[in-house]
N, CA, C and O of each residue as an XYZ file, in Angstrom:
352
protein
N     103.361     75.710    160.056
C     101.950     74.934    160.400
C     102.278     74.850    162.107
O     103.317     75.171    162.684
N     100.987     74.293    162.690
C     100.896     74.458    164.903
C     100.256     73.114    164.850
O      99.798     72.895    163.729
N     100.042     71.963    165.854
C      99.612     71.680    166.158
C      99.719     71.794    168.174
O     100.623     72.424    168.722
N      98.638     71.071    168.938
C      98.327     71.209    170.492
C      97.834     69.855    170.449
O      96.933     69.444    169.718
N      98.084     69.608    170.764
C      97.828     67.945    171.567
C      95.404     68.483    171.695
O      94.885     69.569    171.953
N      94.716     67.074    171.360
C      93.511     67.224    171.786
C      93.986     67.302    173.432
O      94.063     68.298    174.151
N      94.162     66.425    173.627
C      94.409     66.038    175.650
C      94.117     67.483    176.720
O      93.465     67.700    177.741
N      94.592     67.897    176.238
C      95.454     69.779    176.597
C      95.126     70.280    177.080
O      95.702     70.857    178.003
N      93.366     70.443    176.600
C      92.250     71.013    176.329
C      91.402     70.206    177.077
O      90.843     69.123    176.904
N      91.498     71.501    178.449
C      89.966     70.679    179.172
C      88.853     72.113    178.882
O      87.863     71.850    179.565
N      88.686     73.070    178.384
C      87.712     74.001    178.081
C      86.392     73.764    177.337
O      86.437     73.250    176.220
N      84.974     74.179    178.003
C      84.037     73.368    176.663
C      84.228     74.581    175.166
O      84.119     74.317    173.969
N      84.511     75.798    175.778
C      85.274     76.293    174.428
C      85.531     75.263    173.067
O      85.402     74.040    173.125
N      85.884     75.950    171.959
C      86.204     75.142    171.489
C      87.771     75.837    170.693
O      87.745     76.955    170.180
N      88.839     75.119    170.705
C      90.418     75.967    170.827
C      91.293     75.264    169.581
O      91.031     74.095    169.297
N      92.376     76.012    168.809
C      92.834     74.868    167.907
C      93.503     73.744    168.233
O      94.186     73.703    169.256
N      93.425     73.066    167.693
C      94.209     71.934    167.749
C      96.076     71.605    166.473
O      96.976     70.773    166.359
N      95.717     72.668    165.974
C      95.967     72.437    164.699
C      96.067     74.032    163.777
O      94.936     74.502    163.661
N      96.553     74.426    163.487
C      96.431     75.600    161.922
C      97.639     75.633    161.089
O      98.721     75.128    161.388
N      97.463     76.025    160.431
C      97.971     76.193    158.523
C      97.484     77.392    157.652
O      96.688     78.225    158.087
N      98.064     77.431    156.267
C      98.704     78.295    155.659
C      97.865     77.754    154.609
O      96.957     77.839    155.436
N      97.395     77.364    153.765
C      97.277     77.645    151.737
C      97.376     78.146    151.427
O      97.309     79.050    152.261
N      97.740     78.887    149.721
C      97.755     80.223    149.205
C      96.339     81.480    150.165
O      95.140     81.756    150.120
N      97.294     81.750    150.733
C      97.140     82.500    151.696
C      95.678     83.098    152.225
O      95.266     84.255    152.140
N      95.033     81.932    152.798
C      93.728     81.221    153.692
C      94.419     81.232    155.803
O      95.414     80.898    156.446
N      93.529     81.637    155.949
C      94.235     80.771    157.473
C      93.351     79.551    157.871
O      92.176     79.904    157.778
N      93.472     77.998    158.360
C      92.338     77.545    158.920
C      92.895     76.962    160.065
O      94.112     76.776    160.034
N      92.345     76.669    160.955
C      92.061     75.835    162.178
C      91.574     75.409    162.341
O      90.440     75.783    162.038
N      91.751     73.677    163.225
C      91.305     73.075    162.839
C      90.606     72.924    164.905
O      91.358     72.770    165.867
N      89.870     72.978    164.938
C      88.803     73.187    166.389
C      88.819     72.136    167.175
O      88.980     71.044    166.631
N      88.631     72.207    168.875
C      89.017     70.420    168.973
C      86.932     69.716    168.663
O      86.650     68.564    168.992
N      86.248     70.316    168.270
C      85.387     69.650    168.052
C      84.974     69.534    167.101
O      83.884     68.986    166.936
N      85.772     70.059    166.031
C      86.328     68.400    165.515
C      86.064     69.835    163.482
O      86.100     69.542    162.287
N      85.879     70.971    164.102
C      85.367     71.623    162.676
C      86.300     72.227    162.205
O      87.014     72.666    163.106
N      86.845     72.605    160.680
C      87.821     73.313    160.739
C      87.372     74.918    160.099
O      86.184     75.045    159.804
N      88.014     75.755    159.950
C      87.235     77.375    159.742
C      88.816     77.715    158.484
O      89.819     77.033    158.270
N      88.522     78.569    158.121
C      89.326     79.702    157.314
C      89.122     80.491    157.674
O      88.260     80.677    158.534
N      90.265     81.813    156.864
C      90.064     83.150    157.014
C      90.760     83.914    155.051
O      91.785     84.000    154.375
N      90.267     84.030    155.042
C      91.560     84.771    153.674
C      91.979     85.652    155.201
O      91.391     86.161    156.155
N      93.434     85.438    154.690
C      94.421     86.539    155.551
C      94.607     88.077    154.918
O      95.756     88.497    154.786
N      93.839     88.645    154.654
C      93.796     89.478    154.339
C      92.725     90.748    155.454
O      92.779     91.977    155.499
N      92.036     89.974    156.050
C      90.619     90.150    156.917
C      92.092     91.034    157.754
O      92.004     92.201    158.135
N      93.122     90.347    157.879
C      93.384     91.246    159.223
C      95.416     92.498    157.676
O      95.886     92.458    156.539
N      95.625     93.343    159.212
C      95.606     94.719    158.535
C      98.182     93.906    158.470
O      98.997     94.253    157.615
N      98.428     93.039    159.556
C      99.106     92.718    159.310
C      99.814     91.074    158.087
O     100.775     90.749    157.389
N      98.514     90.588    158.563
C      98.335     89.001    157.403
C      98.823     89.923    156.016
O      99.849     89.803    155.346
N      97.876     90.716    155.887
C      97.205     90.517    154.438
C      98.809     91.303    153.476
O      99.018     91.160    152.271
N      99.657     92.046    154.408
C     100.904     92.338    154.286
C     102.203     91.253    154.391
O     103.309     91.431    153.883
N     101.877     90.371    154.991
C     102.694     89.646    154.966
C     102.967     88.638    154.015
O     102.030     88.134    153.396
N     104.746     88.092    153.721
C     104.885     87.316    153.040
C     104.304     85.936    152.944
O     103.592     85.407    153.797
N     104.752     85.335    151.624
C     103.708     83.853    152.337
C     104.240     83.370    153.326
O     103.779     83.007    154.409
N     105.759     83.384    152.697
C     106.846     82.249    154.107
C     106.471     82.645    155.022
O     105.811     81.762    155.570
N     106.503     84.446    156.177
C     105.905     85.043    157.478
C     104.244     84.555    157.551
O     103.929     84.847    158.704
N     103.322     84.097    157.038
C     102.343     83.333    157.314
C     101.810     81.484    157.494
O     100.859     80.860    157.963
N     103.637     81.085    156.507
C     103.221     80.024    156.779
C     104.215     79.556    158.131
O     104.789     78.473    158.249
N     104.233     80.594    159.005
C     104.936     80.359    160.513
C     103.793     80.897    161.311
O     103.957     81.803    162.127
N     102.474     80.262    161.045
C     101.220     80.384    162.172
C     102.325     79.414    163.399
O     102.821     78.330    163.094
N     102.563     80.193    164.965
C     101.997     78.557    165.467
C     100.410     79.626    167.244
O      99.724     80.633    167.416
N     100.673     78.771    167.693
C      99.560     78.364    169.004
C      99.706     78.795    169.886
O     100.807     78.789    170.436
N      98.851     79.243    170.290
C      99.392     80.129    172.240
C      98.572     80.258    172.866
O      97.564     80.802    172.418
N      98.616     79.923    173.868
C      97.668     80.291    175.668
C      96.168     78.369    174.955
O      95.062     78.153    174.460
N      97.420     77.648    175.491
C      96.101     76.147    175.252
C      96.012     76.445    174.076
O      94.811     76.711    174.030
N      96.702     76.737    172.230
C      95.443     76.993    170.967
C      93.810     77.690    171.193
O      92.806     77.330    170.578
N      93.882     78.774    172.249
C      93.154     80.038    172.191
C      93.905     81.597    171.710
O      93.376     82.671    171.997
N      94.712     81.530    171.234
C      96.023     82.055    169.989
C      96.470     81.509    168.822
O      97.061     80.439    168.677
N      96.097     82.440    167.867
C      97.300     82.476    167.155
C      98.068     83.685    167.144
O      97.642     84.808    167.413
N      99.849     83.204    166.636
C     101.240     84.433    166.423
C     101.414     83.846    165.674
O     101.066     82.668    165.593
N     102.317     84.792    164.472
C     102.474     84.856    164.037
C     104.334     86.124    164.357
O     104.497     87.248    163.882
N     105.400     85.305    165.307
C     106.553     86.811    165.754
C     106.780     87.173    164.621
O     107.210     88.314    164.454
N     106.576     86.374    163.588
C     108.121     87.583    162.762
C     107.296     89.044    162.824
O     107.734     89.952    163.529
N     105.938     89.221    161.950
C     104.595     90.408    162.021
C     104.549     90.952    163.208
O     103.987     92.038    163.356
N     105.263     90.143    164.492
C     104.436     90.669    165.864
C     102.501     90.863    165.471
O     102.054     91.997    165.304
N     101.743     89.850    165.393
C     100.530     89.833    164.834
C      99.862     88.218    165.580
O      99.870     87.051    165.188
N      99.171     89.119    167.182
C      97.993     87.132    167.506
C      96.896     87.757    166.939
O      96.499     88.890    166.667
N      96.396     86.065    166.825
C      94.401     86.414    166.877
C      93.456     85.794    167.794
O      94.053     84.718    167.804
N      93.136     85.728    168.046
C      92.611     84.610    169.865
C      91.167     84.211    168.906
O      90.194     84.782    168.413
N      91.762     82.834    169.021
C      89.859     81.891    168.064
C      89.405     81.820    168.414
O      88.773     80.854    167.986
N      88.615     82.512    169.887
C      87.755     82.551    169.625
C      86.928     83.650    168.946
O      85.718     83.540    168.753
N      87.858     85.011    168.502
C      87.852     86.119    167.740
C      86.803     85.600    166.215
O      85.850     86.041    165.572
N      87.837     84.262    166.211
C      88.159     83.700    164.872
C      86.490     83.074    164.533
O      86.055     83.361    163.418
N      85.686     82.342    165.353
C      84.414     81.079    165.452
C      83.733     82.565    165.281
O      82.946     82.701    164.344
N      84.075     84.022    166.400
C      82.862     84.345    166.316
C      82.250     85.600    164.964
O      81.212     86.260    164.992
N      83.356     85.573    163.861
C      83.761     85.935    162.622
C      84.302     87.577    162.820
O      84.033     88.588    162.171
N      85.109     87.373    163.917
C      85.305     89.121    164.092
C      86.536     89.200    163.427
O      87.620     88.817    163.868
N      86.341     89.643    162.497
C      87.724     90.210    161.809
C      87.861     91.262    161.802
O      86.840     91.879    162.108
N      89.364     92.303    161.409
C      90.240     93.360    161.102
C      89.624     94.467    160.250
O      89.548     95.689    160.378
N      89.090     93.333    159.063
C      89.301     94.181    157.818
C      87.652     93.835    157.230
O      87.123     92.896    157.826
N      86.902     94.420    156.261
C      86.500     93.527    156.082
C      86.207     92.809    154.554
O      85.700     91.690    154.485
């Protein structure tokens, strides 16, 4: 689970202030108070990651990116908000 203080975000585009994984669903809480979720199976590396690896999500770039160090995966938050997923 990762969190970032809302005060550190100064952009008008929503960024993530909190990210977590439950039942192979990745959730992000945005600076505009929305909570979005997507199945890990929508990204190749997340799809094959273990539950433990998935749980190690970190926020990067002031909340504009999600990072999983162990599996070398980075996902942009604007891409998630726009519905841009790697797999159908």
